[in-house]
C-alpha positions in Angstrom: -9.3 -21.9 -13.4 -6.8 -21.9 -16.4 -3.0 -22.7 -15.5 -2.0 -19.4 -16.2 -4.6 -17.7 -13.2 -3.6 -20.5 -11.0 0.7 -19.5 -12.1 -0.8 -16.0 -10.9 -2.4 -16.8 -7.6 0.5 -19.0 -6.6 2.9 -16.3 -7.2 0.4 -14.2 -5.3 0.9 -16.2 -2.7 4.6 -16.3 -2.6 5.0 -13.0 -2.6 2.4 -12.2 0.2 4.4 -14.5 2.3 7.9 -12.7 1.2 6.1 -9.5 2.6 4.9 -11.1 5.7 8.4 -12.5 7.0 9.8 -9.1 5.9 7.3 -7.4 7.7 7.8 -9.5 10.8 11.7 -9.6 10.6 12.2 -5.9 10.2 9.0 -4.1 11.6 8.6 -2.4 8.2 5.7 0.5 8.4 5.1 3.7 7.3 3.3 4.4 10.8 6.0 3.1 12.1 8.5 5.0 10.0 6.9 8.5 10.4 5.8 7.8 14.3 9.7 7.2 15.2 10.9 10.0 13.0 8.7 13.3 13.7 8.3 12.0 17.6 11.5 9.8 18.8 14.0 11.4 15.7 14.7 8.1 14.5 14.8 8.2 11.1 15.7 4.4 9.5 12.1 3.0 8.5 11.2 6.1 6.7 14.1 5.5 5.5 13.5 2.1 4.4 10.4 3.3 2.9 12.0 5.9 0.9 14.1 3.1 -0.1 11.5 1.2 -0.9 9.8 3.4 -3.5 13.0 4.3 -5.2 13.7 0.3 -5.9 9.5 -0.4 -6.7 10.1 2.8 -9.4 13.0 2.0 -11.2 12.0 -1.4 -11.4 8.4 -0.9 -12.6 9.2 1.8 -15.2 12.4 -0.9 -15.8 9.8 -3.1 -17.0 7.2 -0.8 -18.3 10.1 0.6 -20.3 11.0 -3.1 -21.8 6.8 -3.8 -23.0 6.9 -6.1 -20.1 4.0 -4.2 -18.9 1.8 -1.5 -19.3 2.0 0.5 -16.5 -1.1 2.6 -17.8 -3.3 -0.2 -17.9 -3.5 0.4 -13.9 -5.6 1.7 -11.2 -3.8 4.1 -10.5 -3.5 5.9 -14.0 -7.3 7.1 -14.3 -8.2 9.5 -17.5 -10.2 11.9 -14.8 -8.4 12.7 -11.5 -10.8 13.8 -8.8 -8.1 15.4 -6.5 -10.0 17.1 -3.9 -11.3 13.5 -3.3 -8.5 11.5 -3.4 -6.5 13.9 -1.0 -9.1 13.2 1.2 -9.3 9.8 1.4 -5.6 10.2 1.8 -6.3 12.2 4.8 -8.8 10.0 6.8 -6.7 6.8 6.4 -3.5 8.4 7.2 -5.4 9.6 10.7 -7.2 6.1 10.4 -3.4 4.3 10.4 -2.2 6.4 13.5 -5.8 5.6 15.5 -5.1 2.3 14.8 -1.4 1.7 15.2 -0.9 0.3 12.2 -1.9 -0.1 8.3 -3.9 -2.6 6.7 -0.1 -5.0 5.5 1.1 -4.1 9.2 -2.0 -5.3 10.8 -1.8 -8.8 8.7 1.7 -8.9 9.7 0.9 -7.9 13.4 -2.5 -10.5 13.0 0.1 -13.3 12.2 2.6 -12.6 15.5 -0.8 -13.0 17.9 -1.4 -9.3 18.2 -5.2 -9.9 18.4 -6.0 -6.6 18.2 -5.1 -6.1 14.4 -8.0 -8.8 14.0 -9.8 -6.1 14.9 -8.5 -3.4 12.9 -8.7 -5.5 9.9 -12.2 -6.5 10.1 -13.4 -3.5 10.3 -11.1 -2.1 7.8 -12.5 -4.8 5.2 -16.5 -4.3 6.2 -15.6 -0.2 5.6 -14.3 -0.8 2.7 -16.5 -3.2 1.4 -18.9 -1.0 2.4 -17.4 2.4 0.6 -16.7 0.4 -2.8 -20.2 -1.2 -3.4 -22.4 -0.8 -0.4 -24.1 1.5 1.8 -21.6 4.6 1.2 -21.0 3.8 -1.8 -22.9 7.0 -3.4 -21.4 9.2 -1.2 -18.1 8.1 -2.5 -19.4 8.4 -6.1 -20.4 12.0 -5.0 -17.1 12.8 -4.4 -15.4 11.4 -6.7 -17.4 14.2 -8.7 -16.0 17.0 -7.4 -13.2 19.1 -9.1 -12.6 16.4 -11.6 -9.9 17.5 -13.6 -9.2 15.8 -17.3 -5.7 16.2 -18.4 -4.9 16.3 -21.9 -1.9 13.8 -22.0 -1.9 10.3 -19.9 -2.4 11.5 -16.3 1.2 11.1 -15.3 4.8 12.9 -14.4 6.4 12.3 -17.9 3.8 12.9 -19.7 3.0 16.3 -18.4 6.9 17.0 -18.6 6.7 15.8 -22.6 5.0 19.9 -22.7 8.1 20.9 -22.6 9.2 19.6 -25.9 10.9 16.1 -24.6 10.4 12.8 -25.9 8.2 10.5 -23.6 11.4 7.6 -22.7 13.7 10.7 -22.1 11.3 12.4 -19.7 10.3 9.2 -17.8 13.9 8.8 -16.8 14.7 11.9 -15.7 11.6 11.7 -13.7 13.3 8.7 -12.1 16.7 10.1 -12.1 14.8 12.7 -9.5 12.7 10.8 -7.9 14.4 7.1 -7.1 18.2 9.4 -7.1 16.8 11.5 -4.1 15.1 9.0 -2.4 17.9 6.8 -2.7 20.3 10.0 -1.3 17.9 10.4 1.5 18.2 6.9 2.6 21.4 6.3 2.8 22.3 9.6 3.9 21.9 8.4 7.4 24.5 6.4 8.8 22.6 5.0 11.4 20.4 3.4 8.4 23.6 2.1 7.0 24.4 0.1 9.6 20.9 -1.3 10.1 21.0 -4.5 7.8 17.4 -4.7 8.2 16.2 -1.6 7.5 18.3 -1.6 4.6 17.1 -4.9 3.1 13.6 -4.1 4.1 13.7 -1.5 1.8 15.1 -3.5 -1.2 12.8 -6.2 -0.4 9.5 -4.3 -0.2 10.4 -2.6 -3.2 11.6 -5.7 -4.8 8.0 -7.0 -4.5 6.2 -4.4 -5.7 8.1 -4.9 -8.9 7.6 -8.9 -8.9 3.6 -8.1 -8.5 3.7 -6.3 -11.5 5.6 -8.9 -13.7 3.0 -11.6 -12.0 0.0 -10.4 -13.5 1.8 -8.4 -16.6 3.7 -11.1 -17.6 3.0 -14.5 -16.1 -1.1 -13.2 -16.6 -0.3 -12.5 -20.1 -3.4 -14.1 -22.1 -4.0 -12.8 -25.6 -8.1 -13.7 -24.4 -8.2 -13.5 -20.8 -5.2 -11.7 -19.4 -4.9 -11.0 -15.7 -5.9 -7.5 -14.5 -2.5 -5.4 -14.0 -1.4 -4.9 -10.5 0.9 -4.7 -7.6 0.6 -4.7 -3.8 -2.4 -3.2 -2.1 -4.6 -4.2 0.9 -7.9 -2.0 1.1 -9.8 -4.2 -1.2 -7.7 -7.0 -1.1 -8.6 -7.2 3.0 -12.1 -7.2 2.1 -12.8 -9.3 -0.8 -10.8 -11.8 1.9 -13.3 -11.9 4.3 -16.0 -11.9 1.5 -13.8 -15.1 0.4 -13.7 -16.5 3.5 -17.6 -16.4 4.0 -18.5 -16.9 -0.1 -16.0 -18.9 -1.4 -18.0 -21.7 -3.7 -19.4 -18.2 -5.6 -16.7 -16.3 -5.5 -13.9 -16.3 -8.0 -10.0 -15.9 -6.0 -7.6 -13.1 -6.8 -4.2 -12.1 -7.0 -5.2 -9.9 -4.1 -6.7 -12.4 -1.6 -3.9 -14.5 -1.9 -1.2 -12.1 -1.4 -3.1 -11.3 1.8 -3.5 -14.8 2.9 0.4 -14.7 2.2 1.3 -11.8 4.3 -0.4 -13.2 7.3 1.0 -16.9 6.6 4.4 -15.8 6.2 4.0 -13.7 9.6 3.1 -16.4 11.2 5.7 -18.6 10.1 8.4 -16.4 10.8 6.7 -15.7 14.8 7.4 -19.0 15.6 10.6 -19.9 13.6 12.2 -16.8 15.5 9.4 -17.5 18.9 8.3 -14.1 19.0 5.1 -15.5 18.5 3.0 -14.1 21.5 -1.1 -13.4 21.7 -1.9 -10.1 23.2 -5.5 -8.7 23.5 -7.2 -5.4 24.9 -6.9 -4.5 28.4 -9.2 -1.6 28.2 -12.6 -1.1 26.0 -11.5 2.3 25.4 -9.1 1.0 23.5 -11.5 -1.4 21.3 -13.4 1.9 19.9 -10.0 3.4 18.8 -8.9 0.5 16.9 -12.1 -0.3 15.3 -12.7 3.8 14.6 -8.9 3.4 13.0 -9.4 0.2 11.0 -13.5 1.8 9.2 -11.4 5.0 8.8 -8.6 3.3 7.2 -11.0 1.6 4.5 -13.0 4.2 3.7 -10.5 6.4 3.3 -8.9 3.9 1.4 -11.4 3.3 -0.7 -12.3 6.8 -1.3 -8.1 7.2 -2.5 -7.9 3.8 -4.1 -5.4 2.5 -1.8 -3.5 2.6 1.0 -0.3 3.5 2.2 1.5 0.6 0.0 -1.2 0.5 -2.7 -0.6 4.3 -3.7 2.5 4.9 -1.7 4.6 2.4 -3.4 2.3 0.8 -5.6 0.7 3.3 -7.0 3.7 5.8 -6.9 5.7 3.4 -8.9 3.5 4.6 -12.3 4.2 7.9 -11.4 0.7 8.4 -11.5 -0.5 12.4 -11.0 -3.1 10.7 -8.9 -1.0 8.6 -6.4 0.8 11.6 -5.5 -1.9 13.0 -4.1 -2.8 10.2 -2.3 0.4 9.8 -0.9 -0.3 13.7 -0.1 -3.4 13.2 2.1 -1.6 10.2 3.5 1.3 12.0 5.0 -1.0 15.0 5.8 -3.9 12.7 7.9 -1.1 11.2 9.9 0.8 14.2 10.5 -2.5 15.4 12.6 -2.4 12.3 14.1 1.0 13.0 15.3 1.6 16.4 15.6 -0.6 19.6 16.4 -3.8 20.2 18.0 -5.5 16.6 17.1 -2.8 14.7 18.3 -3.6 11.7 19.5 -2.1 10.3 22.5 -0.2 7.1 22.2 -2.0 3.6 22.0 -3.0 1.7 24.8 -4.0 -1.9 24.8 
C-alpha cells in the first residue's frame, strides 16, 4: 500500500469520526427530519439537511471549478440514466428507512450509542446490498436498469442541460448553484426556531463540509498519475456491505475509503456517547419488531443499490455533483418516505 493510499484511508477515518460525533450530538438524519416536519410540525432537522445540501453543493462545485476534482468522473454522473430503476430504488430505500427508523448512516451512529436494533438493520442492509450489487439479486437489478434508459447528448448534469440555452458552462453552473443553494439556505434560515438551535445549524454546516472533505480526500490527496484513488465521498450502502465483507475476509481484501468512513462513524459515535454519558444498551422487546427492522434494513440495501446511493450518498453527495440521476433518486427517497409516514401505506410508530 502506497503512502497516498494510506493518506486517503486516514482521511476517510477522520471524516467518519467527525460524522459520527456530529450525528450523535445533533441527531442529524433525513428520516428524523421528515418525520418531525411532516408529523410533529417541527422543521429544524429537515432545515439542517437542506443547509447541508447547500454547503455540500457550493463547496463541491468550487473544488470542481478550481480544477482540483472532476465531479463528472464520479459514480453519480452516468452517461446513461435509468430513471425508472433509480426512482424505484429510491422509493424502496425511503420506505425501508421509515420501517427501520433511520438510514444506514443513522444506524451506524445509533449502534455506536448502544442501540443493538441498529446492528440487525446494518447486517440486513449490508447483505441485501451485496446480494443486489453482485449476488443473487444482481440479474434483477441489471434487468431493471435496462428499462427506460436515457442517453443525454451532453453530460447528465443540470448545468450541462442549461448550456443548451446558449450559456457557457461556468455561467450555467453558477446560476444553477445560486438558485438551488440559495433557495435551500433561505428555506433553512427562514425559521427562527432553526436559527436559535445551534445543534441544527452546526450539523448542517459540518455534514455538508464533510461531503466536500470527502471529495478533496479522494480527488486531491488520492491523486496519482499511475494509480489514482476512485473519486468518491460520503455514501453508505456499498461501504456497509464492503465493511461486513472486510471483517470476514480482511486478508483477501483491500481496505477502502468507504470502509474507513464506516468504521470512523461508528467509533466517533461511540466516543461521543461515552464522553457525554448517553451510551445505553437497547434491544428488542417484541419479536414482531425484529421482522420490521430486518425488513427495513433489507429494503434499504436493495433500494440503495438500485438507486446508486442512500439518503446521504444520493441525497447529499450525489446532489452536490448536480447529476440528474441524483435528483431522480432523491425524489424517489422522498416519495418512499412519504408513503411510510403518510397516506394509506402509513406505518405505525416503531416499537422496540
